[in-house]
Residue, then its C-alpha position, 0 to 999 in steps of 0.5 A: m845099151y839103151k839102159s847102160l849108156i843111153r838113158p842116164v846122159l838123157f835122163k840128165f836133161d828136161p823131158e821135154a827138150v829130151h823128146h824133142f832132141t829124141f825126135s830129131m835123132l830117130k828123124n835124121f839119124g834113124f839109120l843109126a838105129r839098125i846099128f845100135f839096135p837089135k833087128p826087130v824080131a820078125d816072125k808069122r806067129l807074132e801077127r794078129e788081126v783085130f777089128g779088121l785089120k792084120f797087125k804084123n805084130p802085138v806091140g803097139l806106140a801109144a798116143g802122145f809120142d808122134k804128135n804129128a805124124v813125124l816119126f812113123n815111117e822110122l817107128a815101123d822100123l825099131g819094129f813096132g807092130f803099130v803106131e797112134i799119132g795123136t792126139v790131133t785136134p783141128k787147130a794147131q795149139a800150143g798146149n799148155p804152159k812148160k814146164r809140163l812133163f816130170r819123170l817120177i824116177e823112183d816110180g817108174g813113171i811119168i806125169n804129163r800136163m801137155g795139154f794136146n798141143n800139136d800143130g793141127l789137122e792140115a799139118a798131120i794130114e800132110k805127113l802122113k801123105g808120106n805114108k810108105g805103107k811099113i805100118i798101120i796107123g792109128g789116128n788119136i783125135g781130140k778136141n781143141t781147148d778153146t772149143t765150147p761144149e756145144h761144139y766138141t763133137r764137130d771138133y771130132l767129127e773135123c778131125f774124123d772126117g780128114l784123117h779118114p784117108y790116111v790112117d787105118y783106125f780111129v780113137l776118140n781121146v775122151s779120158c785125157p785129165n788135161v784137157g778143160s770139161h773133162a767131166k763132159l767128155e766122159d759123160v756116157e749120154y755125151l759119149r752116145e751121141l759122139i760114137t752116133e755121130v761119128k758113126k754116122i760118117n763113117q758109113s758113109k764112107t766107101v771103107q769103113k775105118p774101126v772106131l776106139l774108145k780110150i778110156a781113164p784107169d780111174l773108172n770103177d766099176h759101175q763105170l765100167d758096166e756102163i762102158i760095156e753097155l755103151i759098147a753093146e749099144t753103139k757097136i763101136d770096135g773096141v776099148i783102149v785101157s787105158n789112158t793117164s790118171v789123177n790118182r796119186e796114191g801109193l807113190k814113192t816120190p815124196p809128197e812135197v815134190l808131187a805137189e811141187i809138179g801140180n795136176g797132170g796125167l800119170s803114167g808108167k809102172p804106178i798105174r800097171e795093176r789098174s790098167t790090168r785089173m780094167i781089162r779084165y773085168l771089161s774082158e770077162k763081164s762082156n764075155r770077150a765081146f770087144p777087142i782091148i788094148g792094154v796100156g799102162g806101166i808096161h815095162s818088161a815082157k812080163d808086163a805085157i803078157e800080164k796084159l794080153d793075159a788079162g784080156a787084151s788082144l794088142v798092147q801100147l808101150y809108152t813111159g815103159f818105151i822111154y824108160e826101157g827103150p826099144e829093146l823091150i819091143n822085142d823083149i815082149n814079141r820073144e816072151v809071145l814066141k815062146r808062149a806060142s811054140r809052148l801051145p798045143r799044134 
């Protein structure tokens, strides 16, 4: 129903306007989802225990959709196993000037340069107080755009400390191409410093929360080797592979259209193979030493299984959710169950 009736209408309008409209509909009329969309697949065989947390199924929603922790309860009703809120920054910020969100329909992709637009830490905390306990929630945290380099770590620590009682795991977002001083955020020496400081606060808490690093799909093998070494040294709990890409190679969208759109992070089908390759490389090279959440170009159950087979423990949707709709969650979980039934008991 989504792809045949709902999506054609939504795709006639501006992507960001549609995003806000969809949010409003889910928030105020979420009960209609139970009428128009199939009942979520539920089965004990879908459960996954990863970095000390029990997920009801391996399909999550990536950060960037529920930036301000507004819809996690409603999204749980659609069948997600976990939802990652954010990216949250200490202060509210408007993000980059509009227009900043673009569909590449021929490619099954999206380009965004949102710029960490969000209502800030305190607003997210207030919303998270309404958590009904239906779903695991991740907190994706970052820095404010106007924060100077010497204070980057302060921003991450402020978000980490503030959200700590309210989320189940954390993601250090250091790989978004739409924020200033992007290079420093991916410098291994800086990452070592950031992770060390975050771990100090985490260890001071009565209950420690898992901490993950989200990396870009444009890293080369040498950089991936550095990530493996960094994880081994810092004992961070895992990685999310991957964020959006600045690479525009191989797209069907005409170059003049891409030039008109300008800079931003590319997500969706065009980054599927790169993301999966990185998952496989990190998993095999590290001998599966740490959990990986696979994200990037998952538009079908086959795409999700591909990432799980490559070494991911869990997967996340974003662009695929926009293009394929809520039915994709069930499609993936059904395929996971099919494969589970074929395994020797």
